[in-house]
C-alpha positions as CSV (number, residue, x, y, z in Angstrom):
1,X,-85.6,-134.5,144.6
2,X,-86.5,-130.9,145.1
3,X,-84.5,-129.0,147.7
4,X,-86.5,-127.6,150.6
5,X,-86.8,-123.8,150.6
6,X,-85.9,-123.8,154.3
7,X,-82.6,-125.7,153.8
8,X,-79.5,-124.0,155.2
9,X,-76.0,-124.2,153.7
10,X,-73.9,-126.9,155.2
11,X,-71.5,-125.2,157.6
12,X,-69.0,-126.3,160.3
13,X,-70.7,-126.6,163.7
14,X,-68.4,-126.3,166.7
15,X,-68.6,-129.5,168.6
16,X,-65.6,-129.5,171.0
17,X,-67.8,-128.3,173.9
18,X,-70.1,-131.3,173.8
19,X,-67.7,-133.9,175.2
20,X,-66.4,-131.2,177.6
21,X,-69.9,-130.6,179.0
22,X,-70.4,-134.3,179.3
23,X,-67.3,-134.6,181.5
24,X,-68.5,-131.6,183.5
25,X,-71.9,-133.3,184.1
26,X,-70.1,-136.4,185.3
27,X,-67.7,-134.4,187.6
28,X,-70.5,-132.4,189.0
29,X,-72.6,-135.5,189.7
30,X,-69.6,-137.1,191.5
31,X,-69.0,-133.9,193.4
32,X,-72.6,-134.0,194.7
33,X,-72.2,-137.7,195.7
34,X,-68.9,-136.9,197.4
35,X,-70.6,-134.0,199.3
36,X,-73.3,-136.2,200.8
37,X,-70.7,-138.9,201.6
38,X,-68.6,-136.3,203.4
39,X,-71.6,-135.2,205.5
40,X,-72.5,-138.8,206.4
41,X,-68.9,-139.6,207.4
42,X,-68.5,-136.5,209.5
43,X,-71.9,-136.2,211.2
44,X,-73.9,-138.8,213.1
45,X,-77.0,-136.7,212.6
46,X,-76.7,-136.6,208.8
47,X,-80.0,-138.5,208.3
48,X,-81.9,-136.3,210.8
49,X,-85.5,-136.0,209.5
50,X,-85.1,-139.3,207.6
51,X,-83.9,-141.7,210.3
52,X,-86.1,-144.8,210.6
53,X,-85.4,-147.0,213.6
54,X,-87.4,-149.9,212.1
55,X,-85.3,-150.0,208.9
56,X,-82.2,-152.3,208.7
57,X,-79.4,-150.4,210.4
58,X,-81.7,-147.5,210.9
59,X,-81.2,-146.3,207.4
60,X,-84.3,-144.9,205.7
61,X,-84.7,-145.7,202.0
62,X,-86.0,-142.2,201.3
63,X,-82.8,-140.8,202.8
64,X,-80.7,-143.1,200.6
65,X,-82.7,-142.0,197.5
66,X,-82.3,-138.3,198.3
67,X,-78.6,-138.6,199.1
68,X,-77.6,-140.7,196.1
69,X,-80.0,-139.5,193.4
70,X,-82.1,-136.6,194.4
71,X,-79.4,-134.2,195.6
72,X,-77.0,-135.0,192.7
73,X,-79.7,-134.6,190.0
74,X,-81.0,-131.5,191.7
75,X,-77.5,-130.0,191.7
76,X,-77.1,-130.6,188.0
77,X,-80.5,-129.0,187.3
78,X,-79.6,-125.9,189.3
79,X,-76.1,-125.6,187.6
80,X,-77.8,-125.8,184.2
81,X,-80.4,-123.3,185.3
82,X,-77.7,-120.8,186.2
83,X,-75.8,-121.3,183.0
84,X,-72.9,-123.3,184.3
85,X,-73.0,-125.4,181.2
86,X,-73.3,-122.5,178.8
87,X,-70.5,-122.9,176.2
88,X,-69.9,-119.1,176.3
89,X,-68.7,-119.5,179.9
90,X,-66.7,-122.7,179.5
91,X,-63.0,-122.4,180.4
92,X,-63.6,-118.9,182.0
93,X,-62.6,-119.3,185.7
94,X,-64.3,-116.2,187.2
95,X,-67.5,-116.7,185.2
96,X,-67.7,-120.3,186.2
97,X,-67.1,-119.4,189.8
98,X,-70.0,-116.9,189.8
99,X,-72.4,-119.3,188.2
100,X,-71.5,-122.1,190.6
101,X,-71.9,-119.8,193.6
102,X,-75.3,-118.7,192.4
103,X,-76.4,-122.3,192.0
104,X,-75.1,-123.0,195.5
105,X,-77.3,-120.2,196.9
106,X,-80.2,-121.6,195.0
107,X,-79.5,-125.1,196.4
108,X,-79.5,-123.8,200.0
109,X,-82.8,-122.0,199.3
110,X,-84.3,-125.1,197.7
111,X,-83.3,-127.4,200.5
112,X,-84.8,-125.0,203.1
113,X,-88.1,-124.7,201.2
114,X,-88.4,-128.5,200.6
115,X,-87.6,-129.2,204.3
116,X,-90.3,-126.8,205.3
117,X,-92.8,-128.1,202.8
118,X,-92.3,-131.7,203.7
119,X,-91.9,-131.0,207.4
120,X,-88.5,-132.6,207.6
121,X,-86.4,-131.6,210.7
122,X,-83.0,-131.5,208.9
123,X,-79.8,-131.1,210.7
124,X,-78.6,-127.5,210.1
125,X,-75.0,-128.6,210.4
126,X,-75.6,-131.3,207.7
127,X,-77.0,-128.7,205.3
128,X,-74.0,-126.4,205.9
129,X,-71.5,-129.3,205.4
130,X,-73.2,-130.5,202.2
131,X,-73.4,-127.0,200.7
132,X,-69.8,-126.2,201.5
133,X,-68.6,-129.5,200.2
134,X,-70.7,-129.0,197.1
135,X,-68.9,-125.8,196.3
136,X,-65.4,-127.1,197.1
137,X,-65.7,-130.4,195.2
138,X,-67.5,-128.8,192.2
139,X,-64.9,-126.0,191.8
140,X,-62.1,-128.5,192.3
141,X,-63.5,-130.7,189.5
142,X,-64.0,-127.7,187.2
143,X,-60.5,-126.5,187.9
144,X,-59.1,-129.9,186.8
145,X,-61.3,-129.8,183.7
146,X,-60.3,-126.3,182.9
147,X,-56.6,-127.2,183.2
148,X,-57.0,-130.1,180.8
149,X,-58.9,-127.8,178.4
150,X,-56.2,-125.2,178.4
151,X,-53.5,-127.8,177.8
152,X,-55.4,-129.0,174.8
153,X,-55.7,-125.5,173.5
154,X,-52.0,-124.8,174.1
155,X,-51.1,-128.0,172.2
156,X,-53.0,-126.8,169.2
157,X,-55.8,-129.4,169.3
158,X,-59.2,-128.2,168.3
159,X,-60.8,-127.1,171.5
160,X,-61.3,-123.5,170.4
161,X,-63.6,-121.3,168.3
162,X,-62.1,-121.1,164.8
163,X,-62.8,-117.5,163.8
164,X,-63.0,-115.6,160.6
165,X,-62.0,-112.0,161.4
166,X,-64.0,-109.4,159.4
167,X,-63.0,-105.8,159.3
168,X,-60.1,-103.4,158.7
169,X,-56.7,-105.1,158.6
170,X,-55.4,-103.1,161.6
171,X,-58.4,-104.1,163.7
172,X,-58.3,-107.7,162.7
173,X,-54.5,-107.9,163.4
174,X,-55.1,-106.4,166.8
175,X,-57.6,-109.1,167.7
176,X,-55.3,-111.8,166.2
177,X,-52.5,-110.6,168.5
178,X,-54.7,-110.7,171.6
179,X,-56.0,-114.2,170.7
180,X,-52.4,-115.5,170.0
181,X,-51.1,-114.2,173.3
182,X,-53.8,-116.1,175.2
183,X,-54.5,-119.4,173.6
184,X,-56.2,-120.6,176.8
185,X,-59.1,-118.2,175.9
186,X,-60.1,-120.6,173.1
187,X,-60.1,-118.1,170.2
188,X,-58.3,-119.3,167.1
189,X,-58.3,-116.9,164.2
190,X,-57.8,-118.8,160.9
191,X,-58.5,-116.1,158.3
192,X,-59.2,-112.4,157.7
193,X,-61.8,-110.9,155.4
194,X,-61.4,-107.3,154.4
195,X,-64.5,-105.2,153.6
196,X,-62.8,-103.6,150.6
197,X,-59.8,-104.1,148.4
198,X,-56.5,-102.5,149.6
199,X,-55.5,-99.3,147.9
200,X,-53.0,-99.4,145.1
201,X,-49.5,-99.8,146.6
202,X,-50.8,-100.7,150.1
203,X,-49.1,-103.8,151.4
204,X,-51.1,-106.6,153.0
205,X,-49.1,-108.6,155.5
206,X,-50.9,-111.0,157.8
207,X,-50.1,-114.3,159.5
208,X,-53.3,-115.9,158.2
209,X,-54.9,-116.0,154.7
210,X,-56.7,-112.7,153.7
211,X,-59.8,-112.7,151.6
212,X,-61.6,-109.8,149.9
213,X,-65.1,-109.6,148.3
214,X,-66.5,-113.0,149.5
215,X,-69.9,-113.8,150.8
216,X,-69.2,-114.5,154.4
217,X,-71.2,-117.7,154.9
218,X,-69.8,-119.5,151.9
219,X,-66.3,-118.4,152.9
220,X,-66.8,-119.8,156.4
221,X,-68.0,-123.0,154.9
222,X,-64.8,-123.2,152.7
223,X,-62.2,-122.5,155.4
224,X,-63.9,-124.5,158.2
225,X,-64.5,-121.7,160.6
226,X,-67.3,-121.8,163.2
227,X,-67.4,-118.1,164.3
228,X,-67.4,-114.8,162.5
229,X,-65.8,-112.0,164.5
230,X,-66.6,-108.5,163.3
231,X,-63.7,-106.3,164.4
232,X,-65.0,-102.9,165.3
233,X,-68.5,-101.6,164.7
234,X,-67.2,-99.4,161.8
235,X,-66.2,-102.6,159.9
236,X,-69.8,-103.2,158.6
237,X,-72.7,-100.9,158.1
238,X,-75.6,-101.4,160.6
239,X,-77.8,-103.0,157.9
240,X,-75.0,-105.3,156.8
241,X,-74.4,-106.5,160.4
242,X,-78.1,-107.1,160.8
243,X,-78.3,-108.9,157.5
244,X,-75.3,-111.1,158.5
245,X,-77.0,-112.0,161.8
246,X,-80.1,-113.1,159.9
247,X,-78.0,-115.2,157.5
248,X,-76.4,-117.0,160.4
249,X,-79.7,-118.0,162.0
250,X,-80.0,-121.8,162.0
251,X,-76.5,-122.4,160.8
252,X,-74.9,-123.0,164.1
253,X,-72.3,-120.4,163.4
254,X,-71.3,-117.9,166.1
255,X,-71.2,-114.1,165.7
256,X,-69.0,-111.9,167.8
257,X,-68.8,-108.1,167.5
258,X,-65.6,-106.7,168.9
259,X,-66.1,-103.1,170.1
260,X,-63.5,-100.5,169.6
261,X,-63.5,-99.7,173.4
262,X,-60.5,-101.6,174.9
263,X,-58.8,-102.1,178.3
264,X,-62.2,-101.7,180.1
265,X,-63.0,-104.2,182.8
266,X,-66.2,-106.3,182.6
267,X,-68.2,-104.7,185.5
268,X,-68.0,-101.3,183.8
269,X,-69.6,-102.5,180.6
270,X,-73.4,-102.9,180.3
271,X,-75.5,-103.5,177.1
272,X,-78.7,-101.6,177.1
273,X,-81.1,-102.2,174.2
274,X,-83.2,-99.2,173.2
275,X,-85.7,-99.7,170.3
276,X,-83.7,-102.6,168.9
277,X,-80.4,-100.7,169.1
278,X,-77.9,-102.3,171.6
279,X,-76.1,-99.5,173.4
280,X,-72.7,-100.3,175.0
281,X,-72.6,-98.3,178.2
282,X,-69.1,-97.7,179.6
283,X,-69.3,-96.5,183.2
284,X,-66.8,-94.4,185.1
285,X,-64.4,-96.5,187.2
286,X,-65.5,-96.0,190.8
287,X,-65.2,-97.8,194.1
288,X,-67.7,-96.9,196.8
289,X,-69.9,-98.4,199.5
290,X,-69.0,-101.8,201.0
291,X,-66.2,-102.3,198.4
292,X,-64.5,-99.0,199.4
293,X,-64.8,-99.8,203.1
294,X,-63.5,-103.4,202.6
295,X,-60.5,-102.1,200.7
296,X,-59.6,-99.4,203.3
297,X,-60.0,-101.9,206.2
298,X,-57.8,-104.4,204.3
299,X,-55.1,-101.8,203.6
300,X,-54.9,-100.4,207.1
301,X,-55.1,-103.7,209.0
302,X,-52.4,-105.2,206.7
303,X,-50.2,-102.1,207.1
304,X,-50.6,-102.3,210.9
305,X,-49.6,-105.9,211.2
306,X,-46.9,-105.5,208.5
307,X,-45.2,-102.7,210.5
308,X,-45.5,-104.8,213.7
309,X,-44.1,-108.0,212.2
310,X,-41.4,-106.2,210.2
311,X,-40.2,-103.9,213.0
312,X,-37.0,-106.0,213.6
313,X,-36.2,-105.8,209.9
314,X,-36.9,-102.1,209.8
315,X,-34.6,-101.5,212.9
316,X,-31.7,-103.4,211.3
317,X,-32.1,-101.4,208.0
318,X,-32.2,-98.1,209.9
319,X,-29.0,-99.1,211.9
320,X,-27.2,-100.0,208.6
321,X,-28.1,-96.7,207.0
322,X,-27.0,-94.7,210.0
323,X,-23.7,-96.6,210.3
324,X,-22.7,-96.5,206.6
325,X,-23.5,-92.8,206.0
326,X,-24.2,-89.9,208.4
327,X,-27.5,-88.2,208.1
328,X,-31.2,-89.0,208.6
329,X,-32.4,-92.6,208.3
330,X,-35.8,-91.6,206.7
331,X,-36.3,-89.5,203.6
332,X,-39.7,-87.7,203.1
333,X,-40.6,-86.3,199.8
334,X,-43.8,-84.5,198.7
335,X,-45.9,-86.5,196.2
336,X,-49.3,-86.0,194.6
337,X,-51.9,-88.6,195.6
338,X,-55.7,-89.1,195.6
339,X,-57.7,-86.3,194.0
340,X,-54.5,-84.2,193.6
341,X,-53.7,-83.9,197.3
342,X,-50.1,-83.5,198.2
343,X,-48.6,-85.7,201.0
344,X,-45.2,-86.7,202.4
345,X,-44.1,-90.2,201.3
346,X,-41.9,-92.2,203.8
347,X,-38.9,-94.0,202.5
348,X,-35.6,-95.2,203.8
349,X,-32.8,-92.9,202.6
350,X,-30.9,-94.5,199.8
351,X,-29.0,-91.4,198.5
352,X,-26.5,-89.0,199.9
353,X,-27.8,-86.0,201.7
354,X,-27.0,-83.6,198.7
355,X,-28.9,-85.7,196.1
356,X,-31.5,-83.1,195.3
357,X,-28.8,-80.4,194.6
358,X,-27.0,-82.8,192.2
359,X,-30.2,-83.8,190.3
360,X,-30.1,-80.9,187.9
361,X,-26.7,-81.9,186.5
362,X,-28.0,-85.4,185.8
363,X,-31.3,-84.6,184.0
364,X,-29.9,-85.2,180.5
365,X,-29.1,-88.8,181.6
366,X,-32.7,-89.6,182.6
367,X,-33.6,-93.1,181.3
368,X,-37.3,-92.9,182.1
369,X,-40.0,-91.7,179.7
370,X,-42.3,-90.9,182.5
371,X,-42.5,-88.2,185.2
372,X,-39.9,-89.8,187.6
373,X,-36.2,-89.6,187.2
374,X,-34.4,-92.9,186.7
375,X,-30.8,-93.7,186.0
376,X,-29.2,-97.1,186.0
377,X,-25.9,-96.2,187.8
378,X,-27.0,-93.1,189.8
379,X,-23.9,-91.7,191.5
380,X,-26.1,-90.2,194.2
381,X,-27.1,-93.6,195.6
382,X,-25.2,-94.9,198.7
383,X,-23.7,-98.4,198.7
384,X,-26.3,-99.7,201.2
385,X,-29.0,-97.8,199.1
386,X,-28.2,-100.0,196.1
387,X,-29.2,-103.1,198.0
388,X,-32.3,-101.6,199.5
389,X,-33.4,-100.5,196.0
390,X,-32.6,-103.8,194.4
391,X,-35.0,-105.6,196.8
392,X,-37.4,-102.7,197.2
393,X,-36.7,-102.6,201.0
394,X,-36.6,-98.8,200.9
395,X,-40.3,-98.8,200.2
396,X,-41.3,-100.6,203.5
397,X,-41.8,-97.4,205.5
398,X,-44.6,-96.5,203.1
399,X,-46.7,-98.8,205.2
400,X,-47.0,-95.7,207.5
401,X,-48.7,-93.8,204.6
402,X,-51.0,-96.8,204.1
403,X,-51.9,-96.9,207.8
404,X,-52.9,-93.2,207.8
405,X,-54.9,-93.5,204.6
406,X,-52.7,-91.6,202.2
407,X,-51.7,-94.6,200.1
408,X,-52.9,-98.1,199.3
409,X,-51.1,-101.5,199.2
410,X,-51.6,-101.7,195.4
411,X,-52.0,-98.8,193.0
412,X,-50.2,-96.5,190.7
413,X,-46.9,-95.0,192.0
414,X,-47.3,-91.5,193.5
415,X,-46.7,-88.6,191.2
416,X,-44.1,-85.9,191.7
417,X,-45.2,-82.3,192.4
418,X,-43.9,-80.5,189.4
419,X,-46.5,-78.1,188.0
420,X,-48.4,-79.2,184.8
421,X,-46.6,-82.6,184.7
422,X,-49.8,-84.6,185.2
423,X,-52.2,-83.6,182.5
424,X,-54.3,-85.6,180.0
425,X,-54.2,-89.3,180.4
426,X,-51.8,-89.2,183.4
427,X,-54.5,-87.5,185.5
428,X,-56.4,-90.8,185.6
429,X,-53.9,-91.9,188.2
430,X,-55.2,-89.3,190.6
431,X,-58.6,-91.0,190.7
432,X,-57.3,-93.7,193.1
433,X,-54.8,-93.7,196.0
434,X,-51.2,-94.3,195.0
435,X,-49.8,-97.7,196.0
436,X,-46.7,-99.2,197.5
437,X,-46.6,-101.6,194.6
438,X,-48.3,-101.4,191.2
439,X,-49.6,-103.8,188.6
440,X,-46.2,-104.3,187.1
441,X,-44.8,-105.8,190.3
C-alpha cells in the first residue's frame, strides 16, 4: 500500500494532561453544584424568579434544571472559553487563578443579561452567594488537583513535558538546572542536542545524553520526548527555527524558545509581532497609579498599627539598652534611599558609642562582599545588642521611616553614603524605596 504524502512521522504525543483535564472538569462541575446547594441552604429566596406556588413543595422544575444542569454546564463553558483548561496553564497557580477570576466575571455578566432578557427577578444576594461560592470551591478543587499533580512530578512519574534541549551546552545546562530545581513546573529535560561538534579538546559533561548532528524530529521520536526547547535565540538561525516550526506542525510536539533575557517578571514581558517577526519587549520596572497608592497606603497603615501594637515591646527594649550601657537608646545613620535621596534610618543602638571610631581598624576583617560592613564577632556590639541583632529587633524602629514614607516594609536594604560606591548594577536598588526586610528574609 502506498504511503500518503501527507503522512507525518510517528512521534510521542504528550497525554498526561488529558486525565488531569478530565478530573478538573469533574471537580469544576461539582464545585458549581456545591455553589448552588450553598445558596439554597443559606437563603430562603434562592429560587426568587423561579418560585412556583402550584408546584409540589413550591419548587419550580425550571429552577431545578438551571441549578443542577444549566449553571454547572455554563460554568464549564466559561472556564473553557477563558482558557482554564489550556494545558499551557495547567499546574500554574497564578495563571489558573487569573483565568478562573475572569470566568467568574463573565459568569456574573451572563447571569445579569439572562435575567434581564428572560425578565426573571433574581435575588441579588443569591447571585452574590453563588458567584463567591463558585470562586472558592473551584479554586479549592484546583488547589487539591495541583497538589496531587506536583506530588506526581516530584515522585518522578510522567506528568511533565519531556524536553529535548537544543542549543549551546552552557545555555542547555542553565535550563536543565532551572528545571531540576523546580520539578513542580513540569519540565523534564531528557537529552541535549548541540548545533555543532565540540572543538578539539573541549570536554562535554552533562547529566543527560548529548547528541550532535541529528535531525531533530527523528531524534525526538527515538528518545521519546514531546517538546523541543531551543535554548537562546542564537542557538538556531532564524530560517532554521522557522523550518523547525514547520516540521513540527501536525506532529503534536511542542516547541519552546527560551530567550536569553532572564530574571524578568512576567508583566514586564510582551510579545509584539511586526511583519511576522515576534519582538520580545522588556519594559522598565515601574510602579505607578493605583498600584503605587495601594502600596503606600499598605506600608503606612501597617507601620502605624505596628508601632502602636509593639509599643510595650519597644519600651522594654529601650529600657534594657539604657540599663546595660550608658548612651542614647536610638542610633540614627545616614543612608541612601529612593532616587538617591539621603535620609536618617532609625535603629535601636546595638554598639558601643565609639563604634564609628573603631571601624577603620576592623575594615580588613570585613566578611561581606557588598557595601555594608559585616563581621561575625564584632567587638563593637554590646551584650544586649547581640540578642537584638540575632532576632532583628534592632530594626523595629524603622517602622518610623516607613510611616513617614522614607522606606517600605519590603525592599532592598538601604545603601551607605560613601561616594561612588553604588554604581553600575547596584544603582538599580535606588529605583525603589529601601525596605525593613528584603527578599532573602
